[in-house]
C-alpha positions as CSV (number, residue, x, y, z in Angstrom):
1,M,1.8,17.0,18.5
2,I,5.6,16.1,18.5
3,A,7.2,18.0,15.7
4,I,10.0,16.5,13.7
5,T,13.1,18.2,14.8
6,D,16.0,19.7,12.6
7,A,18.2,17.0,13.8
8,E,15.8,14.1,13.0
9,A,15.2,15.7,9.6
10,A,19.1,15.8,9.1
11,R,19.6,12.3,10.1
12,L,16.7,11.1,7.8
13,H,18.2,13.2,4.9
14,E,21.6,11.9,5.5
15,N,20.4,8.2,5.7
16,L,18.4,8.6,2.4
17,T,21.3,10.0,0.7
18,A,23.7,7.3,1.7
19,V,21.1,4.6,0.8
20,V,21.0,6.3,-2.9
21,D,24.7,6.8,-3.0
22,D,25.1,3.1,-2.1
23,G,23.1,2.3,-5.3
24,A,20.0,1.0,-3.6
25,A,17.8,3.3,-5.6
26,P,18.3,6.0,-8.4
27,G,16.8,8.4,-5.8
28,G,14.0,9.1,-3.5
29,V,11.8,11.6,-1.5
30,I,10.8,11.7,2.2
31,V,8.1,13.9,3.3
32,C,7.4,14.0,7.0
33,G,5.8,16.2,9.7
34,T,2.8,16.8,12.0
35,L,-0.6,18.4,11.4
36,D,0.7,21.6,12.8
37,Q,4.1,21.6,11.2
38,Q,5.0,22.6,7.7
39,P,5.9,19.3,5.9
40,R,9.6,18.8,5.5
41,V,10.7,17.6,2.1
42,L,14.1,15.7,1.8
43,T,15.3,14.4,-1.6
44,A,18.4,12.7,-3.0
45,G,19.6,11.2,-6.2
46,V,17.8,11.4,-9.5
47,I,14.4,10.1,-10.7
48,A,16.3,7.5,-13.1
49,P,19.7,7.9,-14.7
50,E,18.3,8.1,-18.3
51,L,15.9,11.2,-16.9
52,G,18.4,13.1,-14.9
53,D,16.2,15.3,-12.9
54,A,16.2,15.1,-9.1
55,P,12.9,13.9,-7.7
56,D,10.7,16.0,-5.6
57,E,7.2,15.7,-3.9
58,T,5.5,15.8,-7.0
59,T,7.4,13.0,-8.7
60,V,5.0,10.0,-9.6
61,Y,5.9,6.5,-8.0
62,D,4.4,3.1,-8.4
63,L,3.3,2.4,-4.9
64,A,3.0,-1.4,-5.3
65,S,1.4,-2.8,-2.1
66,L,0.9,0.6,-0.6
67,T,-2.2,0.2,-2.7
68,K,-3.6,-2.1,0.0
69,V,-3.7,0.9,2.6
70,V,-4.3,3.7,0.2
71,A,-7.0,2.3,-1.8
72,T,-8.5,-1.0,-0.6
73,W,-8.4,-0.5,3.1
74,P,-10.2,2.9,3.2
75,M,-12.8,1.7,0.6
76,V,-13.6,-1.4,2.7
77,G,-13.9,1.1,5.7
78,Q,-16.2,3.2,3.8
79,A,-18.4,0.0,2.8
80,I,-18.4,-1.0,6.4
81,M,-19.5,2.5,7.5
82,E,-22.4,2.4,4.9
83,G,-23.4,-0.9,6.1
84,R,-22.6,-2.7,2.9
85,V,-19.7,-5.0,4.5
86,E,-19.3,-6.7,7.8
87,L,-15.8,-7.7,8.9
88,D,-16.7,-11.3,10.1
89,V,-18.7,-12.3,7.0
90,P,-17.2,-14.4,4.4
91,V,-16.0,-12.5,1.2
92,R,-18.1,-14.8,-1.0
93,D,-21.0,-13.1,0.3
94,Y,-20.0,-9.8,-1.4
95,L,-19.1,-11.5,-4.6
96,P,-21.4,-12.7,-7.6
97,P,-23.0,-15.9,-6.5
98,M,-21.0,-19.1,-7.0
99,P,-22.6,-22.6,-7.0
100,G,-20.8,-25.3,-4.9
101,K,-17.8,-25.2,-2.6
102,A,-15.5,-22.3,-2.5
103,P,-12.9,-22.8,0.3
104,S,-10.9,-19.6,-0.3
105,G,-14.4,-17.6,-0.5
106,E,-15.1,-18.8,3.3
107,A,-12.4,-16.4,4.4
108,T,-13.9,-13.5,6.1
109,V,-13.1,-9.9,5.3
110,R,-11.3,-9.5,8.6
111,Q,-9.1,-12.5,7.6
112,L,-8.3,-11.1,4.3
113,L,-7.5,-7.7,5.7
114,T,-5.1,-9.3,8.2
115,H,-3.6,-12.0,5.9
116,T,-4.9,-14.7,8.2
117,G,-7.6,-16.4,5.8
118,G,-5.3,-19.4,4.9
119,L,-5.4,-18.7,1.2
120,R,-2.5,-19.7,-1.1
121,A,0.4,-17.2,-0.6
122,S,1.7,-17.5,-4.1
123,T,-0.5,-15.8,-6.7
124,R,0.0,-16.3,-10.4
125,L,-3.0,-15.1,-12.3
126,D,-1.1,-16.1,-15.5
127,Q,-2.0,-19.6,-14.6
128,Y,-5.8,-18.8,-15.2
129,R,-5.2,-17.6,-18.9
130,E,-7.0,-20.3,-20.5
131,A,-9.9,-20.4,-17.8
132,T,-13.5,-19.7,-18.6
133,A,-14.9,-19.0,-15.2
134,P,-14.6,-15.5,-13.8
135,L,-11.8,-14.5,-11.6
136,H,-13.6,-14.3,-8.4
137,E,-14.7,-18.0,-8.8
138,L,-11.2,-19.1,-9.7
139,L,-9.7,-17.5,-6.6
140,C,-12.4,-18.7,-4.3
141,R,-12.4,-22.3,-5.5
142,E,-8.7,-22.6,-4.7
143,P,-8.1,-24.9,-1.7
144,L,-6.6,-23.3,1.5
145,E,-3.0,-23.6,2.1
146,G,-2.8,-22.7,5.7
147,A,-4.9,-22.7,8.9
148,P,-7.1,-19.8,9.2
149,G,-5.7,-17.4,11.8
150,E,-2.1,-18.1,10.8
151,H,-0.5,-14.9,9.5
152,R,1.0,-15.1,6.1
153,Y,1.3,-12.2,3.7
154,I,-1.0,-13.0,0.8
155,N,-1.9,-10.7,-2.2
156,R,-4.9,-12.7,-3.4
157,G,-7.1,-11.7,-0.4
158,Y,-6.8,-8.2,-1.6
159,I,-7.5,-9.0,-5.1
160,L,-10.8,-10.6,-3.8
161,L,-11.4,-7.6,-1.7
162,G,-11.1,-5.4,-4.9
163,L,-13.4,-7.7,-6.8
164,A,-16.0,-7.6,-3.9
165,L,-15.9,-3.6,-3.9
166,T,-16.4,-3.6,-7.6
167,H,-19.3,-6.0,-7.2
168,L,-21.0,-4.2,-4.2
169,Y,-20.8,-0.7,-5.8
170,R,-21.5,-1.8,-9.4
171,R,-18.6,0.4,-10.5
172,P,-14.9,-0.2,-11.5
173,L,-12.5,-0.1,-8.6
174,D,-10.5,2.8,-10.0
175,E,-13.6,5.0,-10.3
176,I,-14.5,4.3,-6.8
177,A,-11.1,5.1,-5.7
178,A,-10.8,8.2,-7.8
179,D,-13.9,9.6,-6.1
180,M,-12.4,8.9,-2.8
181,W,-9.0,10.6,-3.4
182,R,-10.7,13.6,-5.0
183,G,-12.6,14.0,-1.7
184,M,-9.3,13.9,0.1
185,G,-7.6,16.3,-2.1
186,M,-5.2,13.7,-3.6
187,R,-5.1,15.1,-7.2
188,A,-2.2,13.1,-8.3
189,T,-3.2,9.6,-7.1
190,Q,-4.6,7.1,-9.6
191,F,-4.5,3.5,-10.7
192,G,-2.1,3.0,-13.7
193,P,-1.1,3.0,-16.2
194,V,0.1,6.6,-16.2
195,G,2.3,6.9,-19.2
196,R,5.9,7.3,-19.8
197,R,6.5,10.7,-18.7
198,A,9.6,12.6,-17.3
199,D,7.9,13.1,-13.8
200,V,7.1,9.2,-13.5
201,A,9.8,7.1,-11.8
202,P,10.6,4.0,-14.0
203,T,11.0,0.7,-12.3
204,E,12.5,-2.5,-13.2
205,Q,14.0,-3.8,-16.5
206,R,13.1,-7.6,-16.3
207,L,15.1,-8.7,-19.4
208,P,18.3,-7.3,-20.8
209,G,17.5,-5.3,-23.7
210,A,13.7,-5.2,-23.1
211,P,12.0,-1.9,-22.4
212,R,12.0,-0.9,-18.7
213,I,8.7,-1.0,-16.9
214,W,7.7,2.7,-16.8
215,G,4.2,4.1,-16.0
216,A,2.7,0.7,-15.8
217,A,2.2,-1.6,-12.7
218,H,5.4,-3.4,-11.8
219,D,3.3,-6.1,-10.1
220,E,2.8,-8.7,-12.8
221,N,-0.7,-9.7,-11.5
222,A,-1.9,-6.1,-11.2
223,A,-0.6,-5.7,-14.8
224,L,-2.6,-8.8,-15.9
225,L,-5.8,-7.0,-14.5
226,G,-5.0,-3.9,-16.4
227,G,-3.3,-2.0,-13.8
228,V,-6.2,-2.0,-11.5
229,A,-6.4,-4.4,-8.5
230,G,-7.0,-4.4,-4.8
231,H,-3.3,-5.4,-3.9
232,A,-1.3,-3.2,-6.2
233,G,-1.5,-0.8,-9.1
234,V,-1.8,2.7,-7.6
235,F,0.5,5.5,-8.6
236,S,1.0,8.6,-6.5
237,T,3.4,11.3,-5.2
238,A,4.9,11.9,-1.9
239,A,2.9,15.1,-1.5
240,D,-0.4,13.3,-2.1
241,L,0.6,10.5,0.4
242,A,1.4,13.3,3.0
243,T,-2.0,14.8,2.4
244,Y,-3.6,11.2,2.9
245,A,-1.6,10.8,6.2
246,Q,-2.8,14.1,7.4
247,Q,-6.4,13.3,6.5
248,L,-6.1,10.0,8.4
249,L,-4.6,11.7,11.6
250,R,-6.9,14.9,11.4
251,T,-10.1,12.9,11.3
252,A,-11.7,12.6,14.7
253,P,-11.4,9.0,16.0
254,E,-15.1,8.9,17.0
255,N,-16.3,8.9,13.4
256,G,-15.5,8.4,9.7
257,L,-12.2,7.3,8.6
258,G,-10.7,8.2,12.1
259,A,-12.9,5.5,13.8
260,W,-12.0,3.1,11.1
261,L,-8.3,3.8,11.5
262,R,-8.8,3.3,15.4
263,T,-10.3,0.0,14.8
264,S,-7.7,-1.0,12.4
265,L,-4.8,-0.3,14.7
266,K,-5.9,-3.1,17.3
267,P,-3.6,-5.9,16.9
268,Q,-5.3,-8.8,15.2
269,A,-2.1,-11.3,14.6
270,T,1.4,-11.4,15.5
271,I,3.9,-11.1,12.6
272,E,7.1,-11.4,15.0
273,P,7.8,-10.4,18.4
274,G,6.9,-6.6,18.7
275,I,5.4,-6.4,15.3
276,E,1.6,-7.0,14.9
277,R,-0.8,-7.0,12.1
278,G,-3.8,-4.7,12.3
279,L,-6.5,-4.5,9.6
280,S,-4.1,-4.0,6.9
281,W,-1.6,-1.9,8.7
282,I,1.5,-3.2,10.5
283,I,1.8,-2.1,14.0
284,A,5.0,-1.7,15.8
285,G,7.0,0.9,18.2
286,G,5.0,-0.3,21.2
287,Q,1.9,0.0,19.2
288,Q,2.6,3.6,18.6
289,V,3.3,3.4,14.9
290,A,1.2,2.0,12.0
291,Y,3.1,1.4,8.6
292,H,3.1,-0.5,5.3
293,H,5.6,-1.0,2.7
294,G,5.4,-1.3,-1.1
295,W,7.8,-3.7,-3.1
296,T,8.9,-1.0,-5.3
297,G,10.5,0.9,-2.5
298,T,7.6,3.0,-1.0
299,S,6.5,3.1,2.6
300,L,3.9,5.2,4.8
301,Y,4.1,5.6,8.5
302,L,1.6,7.1,10.9
303,A,1.8,7.7,14.7
304,P,-1.5,8.9,15.8
305,A,-0.4,9.7,19.5
306,S,2.3,11.9,18.6
307,G,0.7,13.2,15.3
308,R,3.7,12.4,13.2
309,Y,3.7,10.9,9.7
310,L,6.4,10.0,7.2
311,V,6.2,9.2,3.5
312,L,9.1,7.5,1.7
313,C,8.9,7.2,-2.1
314,T,11.7,5.5,-4.1
315,N,11.8,3.3,-7.3
316,A,14.4,1.0,-5.6
317,V,13.3,-1.9,-7.6
318,Y,14.9,-0.2,-10.5
319,G,17.9,-2.3,-10.0
320,G,16.1,-5.4,-8.9
321,A,15.0,-6.6,-5.5
322,A,14.9,-3.7,-3.1
323,R,13.8,-4.7,0.2
324,T,17.1,-5.3,1.9
325,R,19.1,-2.3,0.4
326,I,16.6,0.3,1.5
327,R,16.2,-1.2,5.0
328,P,18.2,1.3,6.7
329,V,16.1,4.2,5.8
330,R,13.0,2.3,6.6
331,D,14.4,1.4,10.0
332,L,15.2,4.9,10.9
333,A,11.8,6.1,9.6
334,L,10.1,3.7,12.1
335,K,12.4,4.7,14.9
336,T,11.8,8.4,14.2
337,L,8.1,8.0,14.4
338,S,8.3,5.8,17.5
339,V,9.2,8.8,19.6
340,T,6.7,9.4,22.4
C-alpha cells in the first residue's frame, strides 16, 4: 500500500478549493486513502448557495454515469459469476424474445460494457413516447451507427444491460442493486428520486424561473425511466463510494468481485493514446489506474497495485456543463493515483 501523503492531500484540497472558488461548482468532497489508511476527507464550498451548509462525506450527490460502474458493472459481474450471462453472447439472448431482426440486439455483453457495439451514440427516449412496443425491442431494432469494435461512448448499451438484468432476475433493477449495496455496507446508495432534502445536492436549472433539479435524476433518459436505469440514476455519498472502492480493492483477485475487477481492467479498446477502455472502466496511468466520471461532476478512481482510491463528488452541473471546468481536479486525482 502506498499511503496518500499530507502533501498530496494538501494539493488535492487546494485544487478542489480553487475549482470551487472559480465557480466551477458550488462545492465538493474528496475522500481518498488506502485500505490500511484512515480515509482523508477534503471539502470545499457549499452544497448549494440556497442551502448554505458545507458538504461533507455524507452529502448525497447524483452520480450520473458513475451508475455504470457502481450499479450495472458489478451486477453484470455477479450474473457472470452465477452463470447467468456470458460476455460474448448477444444481449438479445438475455432479453424477452423478439421476433425478426434486431441489429442493436446483436451487440454482445462485452461490446456494450466497452462501448464498442456500434449502437447509436445519441439516445433520446422521448422519441419513443408514442411507441407501443416494449423499450428493449425499440432499442434493439435500431440500426447500427458504427462498426462493431470501434469505441464510441454510448448510454443506450447500458440501458439495455439494465433491462437484461431485470429480465434475468425477474426483479426491478433498483431492488437487485439495493441488495448488492447493502451487502457491501453502502447504506446511503440508492436509485432516485431521493427527495428535496438539505443533505442532497441540487443540480441544474434547465429553464429560467423553473424549479432546479433536486433529488431527481439529472439525466433526462434516466428520468423518463422513473430514475432507474443501467446508465444513470444512482445517488450516493462520498463515504459510500469510498466504502465501495475499499470493497473492490479488498476482495481477493482470485474470486468474486476481485476476479471480475481484474478481468475488467484488461484493455479492450483504445480511447486515445495512453487511455484504454476496459470492461466499463477507463484505464490510464500506465494501466495502473481505473476510473470513471459522471456528467454531474462525480468521479471514482482505483489503483489496485498501490491500494489507493479517490472519490470526487461535486454538483458541478449546477451552473451548466461541468466537464471542462472541473478538469483540473480530475487531472490531479488521476496523477495522484498514478504514483507507483
